[in-house]
GUMI-762323 format. One record per residue (C-alpha): residue number from 0; residue in three letters; chain; z, y, x. Coordinates in steps of 0.05 Angstrom, whole numbers, always signed. Layout:
<rs>
k, r, c, z, y, x
NUM, ALA, A, Z, Y, X
...
</rs>
This chain:
<rs>
k, r, c, z, y, x
0, MET, A, -243, -660, +39
1, ALA, A, -229, -596, +77
2, SER, A, -176, -598, +131
3, GLU, A, -116, -550, +131
4, THR, A, -148, -509, +187
5, THR, A, -211, -494, +146
6, ALA, A, -180, -490, +77
7, GLN, A, -115, -454, +66
8, THR, A, -84, -428, +2
9, VAL, A, -69, -354, -5
10, ALA, A, -44, -313, -64
11, ALA, A, -39, -241, -86
12, VAL, A, +3, -209, -141
13, ASP, A, -15, -141, -171
14, LEU, A, +43, -108, -206
15, GLY, A, +3, -57, -245
16, SER, A, +27, -4, -293
17, ASN, A, -6, -40, -352
18, SER, A, -10, -113, -332
19, PHE, A, +13, -161, -278
20, HIS, A, -38, -206, -245
21, LEU, A, -32, -267, -200
22, ILE, A, -92, -297, -164
23, VAL, A, -89, -359, -121
24, ALA, A, -148, -377, -77
25, ARG, A, -169, -428, -24
26, VAL, A, -197, -401, +41
27, ARG, A, -261, -434, +63
28, PRO, A, -309, -413, +118
29, GLY, A, -343, -350, +93
30, GLU, A, -311, -349, +24
31, LEU, A, -250, -347, -20
32, LYS, A, -251, -398, -76
33, VAL, A, -207, -378, -134
34, LEU, A, -161, -434, -157
35, ASP, A, -119, -400, -209
36, ARG, A, -110, -334, -245
37, LEU, A, -52, -311, -287
38, LYS, A, -46, -246, -325
39, GLU, A, +6, -216, -371
40, MET, A, +9, -149, -407
41, VAL, A, +75, -119, -386
42, ARG, A, +61, -45, -396
43, LEU, A, +111, -25, -343
44, ALA, A, +88, +48, -349
45, GLY, A, +109, +47, -423
46, GLY, A, +180, +32, -400
47, LEU, A, +183, +92, -353
48, ARG, A, +232, +139, -388
49, GLU, A, +235, +215, -382
50, ASP, A, +284, +211, -325
51, ARG, A, +236, +164, -288
52, THR, A, +281, +104, -295
53, LEU, A, +255, +38, -323
54, ASP, A, +276, +16, -392
55, PRO, A, +321, -46, -388
56, GLU, A, +281, -83, -441
57, VAL, A, +216, -73, -403
58, GLN, A, +251, -95, -339
59, GLU, A, +271, -160, -371
60, HIS, A, +201, -171, -397
61, ALA, A, +174, -159, -327
62, LEU, A, +224, -205, -295
63, ALA, A, +208, -261, -343
64, CYS, A, +135, -255, -324
65, LEU, A, +151, -254, -250
66, THR, A, +194, -316, -257
67, ARG, A, +133, -353, -285
68, PHE, A, +91, -325, -227
69, GLY, A, +145, -347, -178
70, GLN, A, +139, -419, -202
71, ARG, A, +65, -418, -186
72, LEU, A, +78, -388, -117
73, ARG, A, +133, -436, -98
74, GLY, A, +118, -471, -33
75, LEU, A, +67, -421, -7
76, PRO, A, +85, -393, +63
77, ALA, A, +108, -321, +65
78, ASP, A, +48, -300, +108
79, ARG, A, +0, -327, +56
80, VAL, A, +26, -285, -3
81, ARG, A, +23, -210, -15
82, VAL, A, +55, -174, -74
83, VAL, A, +37, -101, -86
84, GLY, A, +66, -51, -135
85, THR, A, +27, +10, -158
86, ASN, A, +36, +75, -195
87, THR, A, +96, +61, -240
88, LEU, A, +136, +29, -184
89, ARG, A, +116, +88, -139
90, SER, A, +143, +136, -192
91, ALA, A, +205, +99, -215
92, ARG, A, +273, +125, -195
93, ARG, A, +332, +81, -177
94, ALA, A, +288, +20, -181
95, GLY, A, +323, -16, -123
96, PRO, A, +364, -65, -166
97, PHE, A, +302, -83, -207
98, LEU, A, +260, -94, -145
99, GLU, A, +314, -140, -115
100, ARG, A, +313, -182, -178
101, ALA, A, +238, -181, -180
102, GLU, A, +233, -206, -108
103, GLU, A, +283, -261, -123
104, ALA, A, +242, -283, -183
105, LEU, A, +177, -284, -142
106, GLY, A, +207, -312, -79
107, HIS, A, +168, -260, -39
108, PRO, A, +177, -186, -20
109, ILE, A, +144, -131, -60
110, GLU, A, +103, -78, -24
111, ILE, A, +98, -10, -59
112, VAL, A, +30, +18, -39
113, SER, A, +9, +91, -40
114, GLY, A, -46, +116, -86
115, MET, A, -95, +120, -28
116, GLU, A, -78, +50, -5
117, GLU, A, -87, +25, -76
118, ALA, A, -156, +59, -76
119, ARG, A, -175, +25, -11
120, LEU, A, -154, -43, -35
121, ILE, A, -192, -34, -101
122, TYR, A, -255, -15, -63
123, LEU, A, -247, -76, -19
124, GLY, A, -240, -121, -79
125, VAL, A, -300, -92, -115
126, ALA, A, -345, -92, -53
127, HIS, A, -330, -166, -39
128, SER, A, -347, -183, -111
129, LEU, A, -416, -153, -105
130, ALA, A, -475, -165, -60
131, VAL, A, -470, -106, -13
132, GLY, A, -510, -83, +46
133, PRO, A, -481, -40, +103
134, THR, A, -516, +23, +77
135, ASP, A, -507, +12, +2
136, ARG, A, -467, +71, -24
137, ARG, A, -425, +60, -86
138, LEU, A, -378, +99, -130
139, VAL, A, -321, +56, -153
140, VAL, A, -276, +77, -211
141, ASP, A, -213, +40, -231
142, ILE, A, -173, +61, -292
143, GLY, A, -104, +31, -288
144, GLY, A, -43, +39, -331
145, GLY, A, -13, +97, -293
146, SER, A, -67, +122, -246
147, THR, A, -142, +126, -238
148, GLU, A, -175, +114, -171
149, LEU, A, -241, +143, -148
150, ILE, A, -275, +117, -85
151, VAL, A, -343, +128, -53
152, GLY, A, -360, +80, +3
153, ASP, A, -416, +48, +43
154, GLY, A, -417, -28, +46
155, TYR, A, -346, -50, +54
156, THR, A, -321, +16, +82
157, PRO, A, -290, +70, +36
158, ARG, A, -311, +141, +55
159, ARG, A, -274, +185, +5
160, MET, A, -216, +164, -39
161, GLU, A, -172, +198, -91
162, SER, A, -116, +172, -136
163, LEU, A, -106, +213, -199
164, TYR, A, -42, +214, -239
165, THR, A, -71, +192, -305
166, GLY, A, -79, +122, -334
167, CYS, A, -89, +87, -400
168, VAL, A, -15, +74, -412
169, SER, A, +10, +143, -392
170, LEU, A, -45, +178, -431
171, THR, A, -30, +135, -492
172, GLN, A, +43, +157, -490
173, GLN, A, +21, +229, -489
174, HIS, A, -33, +228, -543
175, PHE, A, -33, +162, -582
176, SER, A, +40, +140, -580
177, ASP, A, +42, +120, -653
178, GLY, A, -26, +86, -651
179, ARG, A, -62, +139, -693
180, ILE, A, -131, +159, -667
181, THR, A, -161, +224, -692
182, ALA, A, -217, +269, -667
183, GLU, A, -167, +322, -646
184, ARG, A, -122, +273, -609
185, PHE, A, -182, +243, -573
186, ARG, A, -206, +313, -554
187, ARG, A, -138, +330, -524
188, ALA, A, -136, +264, -486
189, PHE, A, -206, +276, -460
190, LEU, A, -187, +347, -437
191, ALA, A, -124, +322, -403
192, ALA, A, -164, +270, -364
193, SER, A, -217, +322, -347
194, GLN, A, -164, +368, -319
195, GLU, A, -141, +314, -271
196, LEU, A, -213, +300, -250
197, GLU, A, -236, +373, -245
198, PRO, A, -213, +387, -172
199, TRP, A, -252, +327, -146
200, GLY, A, -316, +328, -187
201, GLU, A, -358, +371, -140
202, ALA, A, -335, +336, -77
203, PHE, A, -354, +268, -104
204, ARG, A, -420, +292, -132
205, ALA, A, -437, +321, -64
206, LEU, A, -428, +253, -31
207, GLY, A, -475, +219, -80
208, TRP, A, -482, +144, -92
209, ASP, A, -535, +91, -106
210, GLU, A, -495, +60, -163
211, ALA, A, -430, +69, -200
212, VAL, A, -384, +9, -212
213, GLY, A, -321, +4, -253
214, ALA, A, -263, -42, -242
215, SER, A, -202, -66, -281
216, GLY, A, -189, -84, -354
217, THR, A, -206, -18, -388
218, ILE, A, -276, -14, -359
219, ARG, A, -292, -87, -367
220, ALA, A, -268, -84, -440
221, ALA, A, -312, -23, -453
222, ALA, A, -372, -58, -423
223, LYS, A, -361, -119, -467
224, VAL, A, -353, -78, -530
225, LEU, A, -415, -36, -517
226, THR, A, -457, -97, -502
227, ALA, A, -432, -136, -563
228, ALA, A, -446, -77, -609
229, GLY, A, -515, -64, -579
230, TRP, A, -495, +7, -560
231, SER, A, -513, +0, -487
232, GLU, A, -558, -44, -445
233, GLY, A, -546, -60, -373
234, GLY, A, -478, -30, -366
235, ILE, A, -439, +30, -393
236, THR, A, -476, +93, -411
237, ARG, A, -454, +162, -434
238, ASP, A, -489, +153, -501
239, GLY, A, -455, +85, -511
240, LEU, A, -387, +115, -495
241, GLU, A, -397, +171, -547
242, ARG, A, -414, +119, -600
243, LEU, A, -353, +80, -580
244, ARG, A, -310, +143, -585
245, ASP, A, -336, +155, -656
246, ALA, A, -321, +83, -675
247, LEU, A, -249, +91, -650
248, ILE, A, -239, +155, -690
249, ARG, A, -268, +122, -753
250, ALA, A, -219, +64, -745
251, GLY, A, -163, +115, -744
252, HIS, A, -110, +70, -714
253, ALA, A, -103, +21, -656
254, ASP, A, -82, -34, -705
255, GLN, A, -147, -25, -744
256, LEU, A, -195, -33, -685
257, ASP, A, -244, -89, -701
258, LEU, A, -290, -88, -641
259, LYS, A, -321, -151, -614
260, GLY, A, -302, -161, -541
261, LEU, A, -236, -122, -547
262, GLY, A, -174, -165, -540
263, ALA, A, -112, -151, -582
264, ASN, A, -70, -136, -520
265, ARG, A, -119, -83, -497
266, ALA, A, -125, -48, -565
267, PRO, A, -62, -4, -561
268, VAL, A, -86, +32, -498
269, PHE, A, -161, +28, -509
270, ALA, A, -172, +97, -538
271, SER, A, -139, +131, -479
272, GLY, A, -178, +87, -431
273, VAL, A, -244, +107, -464
274, ALA, A, -223, +181, -461
275, ILE, A, -212, +175, -386
276, LEU, A, -277, +138, -377
277, LEU, A, -316, +190, -417
278, ALA, A, -284, +246, -377
279, THR, A, -303, +211, -312
280, PHE, A, -375, +206, -334
281, GLU, A, -374, +280, -352
282, MET, A, -339, +308, -290
283, LEU, A, -375, +264, -239
284, GLY, A, -444, +265, -272
285, ILE, A, -448, +190, -280
286, GLU, A, -508, +165, -318
287, ARG, A, -495, +90, -318
288, MET, A, -438, +45, -294
289, GLY, A, -434, -29, -282
290, ALA, A, -370, -70, -288
291, ALA, A, -345, -110, -229
292, GLU, A, -302, -173, -231
293, GLY, A, -266, -155, -167
294, ALA, A, -207, -107, -168
295, LEU, A, -141, -93, -133
296, ARG, A, -116, -165, -129
297, GLU, A, -181, -189, -98
298, GLY, A, -177, -132, -49
299, VAL, A, -106, -152, -31
300, LEU, A, -131, -223, -17
301, HIS, A, -187, -199, +28
302, ASP, A, -140, -152, +65
303, LEU, A, -91, -209, +74
304, MET, A, -147, -251, +104
305, GLY, A, -163, -194, +152
306, ARG, A, -91, -195, +176
307, ILE, A, -92, -271, +184
308, ARG, A, -155, -263, +226
309, HIS, A, -125, -205, +266
310, GLU, A, -170, -154, +234
311, ASP, A, -114, -108, +211
312, VAL, A, -133, -39, +185
313, ARG, A, -64, -15, +204
314, GLU, A, -85, -16, +277
315, THR, A, -142, +31, +261
316, SER, A, -96, +77, +220
317, VAL, A, -46, +83, +277
318, ALA, A, -101, +98, +328
319, ALA, A, -131, +151, +283
320, LEU, A, -64, +186, +272
321, ALA, A, -49, +185, +346
322, GLU, A, -117, +216, +360
323, ARG, A, -108, +269, +306
324, TYR, A, -42, +291, +337
325, HIS, A, -68, +289, +408
326, VAL, A, -20, +236, +433
327, ASP, A, -19, +224, +508
328, ALA, A, -50, +155, +504
329, ALA, A, -31, +134, +574
330, GLN, A, +43, +151, +563
331, ALA, A, +42, +116, +495
332, GLU, A, +13, +53, +527
333, ARG, A, +66, +53, +582
334, VAL, A, +122, +59, +531
335, ALA, A, +91, +6, +486
336, ALA, A, +83, -43, +544
337, THR, A, +155, -35, +566
338, ALA, A, +181, -40, +494
339, ALA, A, +142, -105, +486
340, HIS, A, +172, -132, +551
341, LEU, A, +242, -115, +527
342, LEU, A, +228, -148, +460
343, GLU, A, +205, -211, +495
344, ARG, A, +269, -213, +537
345, ALA, A, +321, -188, +488
346, GLY, A, +290, -207, +422
347, PRO, A, +314, -279, +420
348, GLY, A, +387, -258, +428
349, TRP, A, +380, -212, +369
350, GLU, A, +340, -264, +330
351, LEU, A, +282, -216, +323
352, ASP, A, +218, -249, +297
353, PRO, A, +165, -227, +348
354, ASP, A, +108, -235, +298
355, TRP, A, +142, -185, +252
356, ALA, A, +176, -140, +303
357, GLY, A, +120, -136, +355
358, PRO, A, +69, -97, +314
359, TYR, A, +119, -46, +287
360, LEU, A, +148, -34, +356
361, ARG, A, +78, -25, +384
362, TRP, A, +56, +22, +329
363, ALA, A, +120, +64, +335
364, ALA, A, +110, +69, +410
365, GLY, A, +38, +92, +398
366, LEU, A, +62, +146, +350
367, HIS, A, +130, +166, +379
368, GLU, A, +103, +232, +407
369, ILE, A, +59, +255, +349
370, GLY, A, +110, +310, +333
371, LEU, A, +95, +344, +400
372, ASP, A, +31, +371, +369
373, ILE, A, +73, +409, +319
374, ALA, A, +131, +435, +362
375, HIS, A, +169, +410, +423
376, GLY, A, +237, +426, +394
377, GLY, A, +259, +368, +351
378, TYR, A, +191, +335, +358
379, HIS, A, +220, +267, +339
380, LYS, A, +238, +296, +271
381, HIS, A, +169, +325, +261
382, GLY, A, +137, +259, +281
383, ALA, A, +181, +221, +232
384, TYR, A, +161, +267, +175
385, VAL, A, +87, +258, +190
386, ALA, A, +93, +182, +196
387, ALA, A, +130, +178, +130
388, ASN, A, +83, +223, +90
389, ALA, A, +13, +214, +120
390, ASP, A, -39, +171, +84
391, LEU, A, -36, +112, +131
392, LEU, A, -85, +61, +103
393, GLY, A, -59, -10, +104
394, PHE, A, +14, +10, +105
395, THR, A, +62, +6, +47
396, ARG, A, +112, +61, +32
397, GLU, A, +168, +18, +62
398, GLU, A, +128, +4, +125
399, GLN, A, +116, +78, +135
400, ASP, A, +190, +90, +125
401, LEU, A, +204, +39, +179
402, LEU, A, +156, +73, +228
403, ALA, A, +187, +140, +211
404, ALA, A, +258, +113, +225
405, LEU, A, +237, +86, +293
406, ILE, A, +204, +151, +312
407, ARG, A, +262, +192, +287
408, ALA, A, +311, +149, +327
409, HIS, A, +274, +144, +393
410, ARG, A, +312, +202, +427
411, ARG, A, +375, +243, +424
412, LYS, A, +431, +224, +375
413, PHE, A, +420, +157, +341
414, PRO, A, +413, +172, +266
415, GLY, A, +440, +127, +212
416, GLY, A, +407, +155, +149
417, PRO, A, +335, +133, +161
418, PHE, A, +357, +60, +169
419, LYS, A, +402, +60, +107
420, ALA, A, +340, +78, +66
421, LEU, A, +302, +17, +89
422, PRO, A, +300, -49, +51
423, GLU, A, +364, -88, +67
424, ARG, A, +326, -143, +102
425, TRP, A, +299, -92, +152
426, ALA, A, +360, -49, +165
427, ARG, A, +391, -90, +222
428, PRO, A, +327, -110, +259
429, ALA, A, +299, -39, +252
430, ARG, A, +361, -10, +288
431, GLN, A, +351, -61, +343
432, LEU, A, +278, -43, +351
433, ALA, A, +298, +30, +355
434, VAL, A, +343, +13, +414
435, LEU, A, +286, -21, +450
436, LEU, A, +239, +37, +437
437, ARG, A, +292, +87, +461
438, LEU, A, +301, +49, +526
439, ALA, A, +226, +44, +538
440, ALA, A, +219, +119, +527
441, VAL, A, +277, +134, +574
442, LEU, A, +249, +90, +629
443, HIS, A, +183, +128, +626
444, ARG, A, +213, +196, +619
445, ASN, A, +181, +220, +684
446, ARG, A, +112, +205, +652
447, ARG, A, +86, +178, +719
448, PRO, A, +38, +119, +723
449, LEU, A, +80, +83, +775
450, PRO, A, +100, +13, +750
451, LEU, A, +172, -4, +735
452, PRO, A, +207, -60, +773
453, GLU, A, +215, -128, +741
454, LEU, A, +267, -117, +687
455, GLY, A, +315, -168, +661
456, ALA, A, +345, -161, +592
457, ASP, A, +386, -201, +544
458, ALA, A, +422, -185, +480
459, ARG, A, +475, -211, +433
460, LYS, A, +504, -178, +371
461, GLY, A, +515, -105, +388
462, THR, A, +505, -112, +463
463, LEU, A, +443, -103, +506
464, ARG, A, +445, -116, +581
465, LEU, A, +391, -89, +628
466, ARG, A, +384, -117, +698
467, PHE, A, +347, -82, +755
468, PRO, A, +330, -108, +825
469, ALA, A, +384, -96, +876
470, GLY, A, +384, -25, +901
471, TRP, A, +331, +1, +854
472, LEU, A, +377, +45, +812
473, GLU, A, +407, +75, +876
474, GLU, A, +337, +95, +897
475, HIS, A, +325, +126, +828
476, PRO, A, +388, +165, +812
477, LEU, A, +354, +207, +757
478, THR, A, +335, +143, +719
479, ARG, A, +407, +119, +726
480, ALA, A, +433, +185, +699
481, ASP, A, +384, +180, +640
482, LEU, A, +407, +109, +625
483, GLU, A, +480, +129, +628
484, GLN, A, +468, +185, +579
485, GLU, A, +430, +136, +534
486, ALA, A, +490, +88, +537
487, ALA, A, +533, +144, +510
488, PHE, A, +485, +157, +452
489, LEU, A, +482, +83, +435
490, ALA, A, +557, +74, +439
491, ALA, A, +565, +127, +385
492, ALA, A, +519, +84, +342
493, GLY, A, +558, +20, +354
494, PHE, A, +514, -9, +410
495, SER, A, +538, -27, +480
496, LEU, A, +487, -16, +535
497, GLN, A, +505, -50, +600
498, ILE, A, +466, -32, +663
499, GLU, A, +465, -78, +724
</rs>
């Protein structure tokens, strides 16, 4: 029997626009062994109203599902579970109360991922479900309920990714809302999907690939139907899809679909899924596509394992953004080291979890000057905008908002707005991290490589006390003046900075 050090249980939850998935796996050397899978059709995208709010009935359906998932997750440590929300939760307005109830039902926080991050995780899940070599180039297509992801990658590394705003649920609402399937409706759905794909077709064709692989329920269902009907051998083909399209039109209604391999839950959105798939074949010039078992939730599991093993793609993303904006690496390292020292000394008094706070403080220190590449005036504001809106792989929307808040608050007047927009559980510790980052930046304002003296620091509630060796501040009057000015900025924000 495997010991706890070689076999640990991890779980991922995928809150998709069409269905919710839970996967639980045991970590063994070199593999993830799946222990349990749960799936429920929720059709969250179908509950997204014209004003982008979620229909209350759909919310209750979703919460009931998440309560069942939460029972399965009970007892798993927080760092062994990841829950990700995709297109519909990205798009929903005023979803805060629903997300709070959803997190309570699950017992774990929900991460809303960007379209590009969703694409990366999908590729990771597909690649790990196949036998891949480091130079094998694949096109991966995932048709979800609210979006469609396209990725070309080599081995386990994605090279080009796009997330398109069309999915089987959203397209069904537009063209097959009453279940009727006609040739004209299918043509319009096909054209709508083709329009979304059109800007990216040539770019993806130019990259080329050795094989095309599809992920998620729509593509797997299409593969099963084509194989069962004898319309395609060895995967999905253009000819097979055209025969499937004709069969859908002959049926005339989603309720009348009698296709072997098609589940009843998939039938209402199947015509739109086939339209997107056929458009993808047309616009990207695909000849044949296989169907993979791995998808977003498997990708989330493998990404979680990377974090557990300290192979975090977020480190690479931060380094790439810093390089792109020509950050002074030596200055960033000085500020990061001092911020880490202050966290070690003052963190316990503020009850900051170093495992959570340390990485965000380090990443913010590494990026705090990215705005200088845009303009010196108000560069902290420019940097915050970039951090919040860039495609930072590995980061959720909330994590990028946290980085942006720290960057925005690292100098000048201490802002309140960026912290109010963060999840409630982060608001207080984020403000405290901002104080530490501000002080680190102030102490290295002269940008010189000379080391600082041994600093003492302790904190309690709204107070932070800095202690310097006797006589050092008298020998560095400019630093003292900077710290006194900083004390005034912090006092206006409700913090007391005491300098000894």
